C-alpha positions in Angstrom: 89.8 -74.6 37.4 90.3 -70.7 36.1 93.1 -69.0 37.1 91.0 -66.4 38.4 88.0 -66.1 41.3 85.2 -63.4 42.0 84.7 -63.6 45.4 81.0 -62.0 47.2 81.9 -61.1 50.4 79.8 -59.7 53.9 81.5 -56.3 54.8 83.7 -57.2 57.4 81.9 -56.0 61.0 83.1 -52.2 62.1 84.2 -54.5 65.5 87.3 -55.9 63.8 88.7 -52.1 62.6 91.9 -50.9 64.3 89.5 -47.8 65.1 87.5 -48.9 66.9 86.8 -47.0 70.8 87.1 -50.1 72.5 89.3 -52.9 71.1 91.8 -54.1 73.3 91.3 -52.3 76.6 89.2 -55.2 78.8 89.8 -58.9 78.8 86.0 -59.0 77.6 86.7 -56.5 74.1 89.2 -58.6 73.5 87.2 -61.6 73.1 84.6 -60.3 71.7 86.8 -59.1 68.5 88.8 -62.6 68.5 85.1 -63.4 68.1 84.4 -61.7 65.2 87.7 -62.3 63.9 86.4 -66.7 63.7 82.8 -65.4 62.6 84.0 -63.8 60.0 86.7 -65.8 58.8 84.8 -69.2 58.6 82.4 -67.3 56.6 85.2 -66.0 54.2 86.0 -69.6 54.2 82.5 -71.2 53.1 82.6 -68.5 50.4 85.2 -69.9 49.3 84.5 -73.1 48.9 81.2 -72.3 47.1 82.7 -70.3 44.5 85.6 -72.4 43.9 82.9 -75.3 44.0 85.0 -77.3 46.6 88.4 -77.2 45.1 91.4 -76.8 47.2 93.9 -75.6 44.4 96.4 -74.1 47.0 97.9 -71.1 44.8 101.2 -70.5 45.4 100.8 -67.0 45.4 97.8 -64.5 44.3 97.1 -60.8 43.9 94.1 -59.4 45.3 92.0 -56.8 43.9 89.5 -55.6 46.3 85.8 -53.1 45.4 84.4 -51.8 48.8 80.8 -51.2 48.4 79.5 -49.3 51.0 76.2 -47.6 52.1 76.8 -44.7 52.3 79.5 -42.0 51.0 81.8 -41.2 54.1 85.5 -41.3 53.7 87.0 -45.1 54.5 90.3 -45.4 55.3 92.0 -48.0 53.0 94.8 -48.7 55.8 91.3 -49.6 58.3 89.4 -51.8 55.8 92.6 -53.8 55.1 93.3 -54.7 58.2 89.1 -55.1 59.4 89.7 -57.6 55.9 92.9 -60.0 57.9 89.8 -62.7 59.0 88.6 -62.7 55.4 92.2 -63.1 54.0 92.7 -66.1 56.4 89.7 -67.4 55.2 91.2 -67.3 51.9 93.5 -69.9 52.8 91.4 -72.0 55.5 89.3 -72.8 52.5 92.1 -73.8 50.5 91.9 -71.7 48.1 96.2 -69.5 48.7 98.9 -72.2 50.6 99.7 -69.0 52.7 98.4 -64.7 53.2 102.6 -64.4 52.9 102.3 -64.5 48.9 99.5 -62.1 48.1 100.1 -58.5 46.4 96.8 -56.5 47.7 95.8 -53.9 45.3 94.6 -50.5 46.6 91.3 -51.0 47.5 88.9 -49.3 45.0 85.3 -47.5 46.7 82.1 -48.1 45.6 78.1 -47.6 47.1 75.4 -49.7 47.0 72.9 -48.7 49.4 70.5 -52.3 49.7 73.3 -54.7 49.4 76.8 -53.2 50.9 79.4 -56.0 50.4 83.5 -57.1 49.8 84.2 -58.2 45.5 87.2 -59.7 46.0 89.1 -60.8 42.7 91.7 -63.1 43.6 94.1 -64.0 40.4 96.7 -66.7 40.7 100.4 -65.4 40.0 103.7 -67.5 40.3 105.3 -66.1 43.3 107.8 -64.5 41.3 105.7 -61.6 39.7 105.4 -60.7 42.9 108.9 -59.3 43.4 107.5 -57.3 40.0 106.5 -54.1 41.0 104.8 -51.1 39.0 105.8 -47.9 39.9 104.5 -44.7 38.2 106.0 -42.4 35.6 107.4 -39.0 38.1 108.3 -41.8 40.4 110.7 -43.9 38.3 113.8 -41.5 38.8 113.2 -41.9 42.8 113.5 -45.5 42.4 116.6 -45.8 40.2 117.6 -43.3 43.1 116.8 -46.4 45.7 118.0 -49.1 43.8 121.7 -47.3 42.5 122.6 -45.8 45.5 120.6 -47.2 48.6 123.7 -46.5 51.2 122.1 -42.7 50.4 119.0 -43.0 52.5 118.3 -41.7 55.3 117.3 -44.1 57.5 117.9 -46.4 60.7 121.2 -47.2 61.0 121.8 -51.9 61.5 122.1 -51.1 65.1 118.4 -49.5 65.4 116.6 -51.9 63.8 117.5 -50.7 59.9 118.2 -52.9 56.7 
């Protein structure tokens, strides 16, 4: 099996977005959200099994490259898109592509427009768990990153008693 798989998935239902107005206000709304999540999770599982030929590689870790092709050019919030895809990530685990979704490194979402066929194109690349600890830091942030690594005690933040590290 290849070290990279490209999956073409439907967009998550808008009801899975954390910004939905009715989300969580009533028992019926929570049940509806759970039903949407369960349906999307199952769709992703079936499409992943189809793409892998029912092989279950159980990769210990992966890098995710999401490309969201939307029906229009409206601005979208990456955090909400990532949150609405959570059940899809669980579908990848259910299909046996990943051992667990704890060891994934999601790359920033890239946006595009396809008015006729909106979808999520997800490239899943096999990775070793140790590789996920290496994070790319842009040149203009290297100085800040070095300061954090060299002198973490100089950072302003929560104390251990307040829930910090």
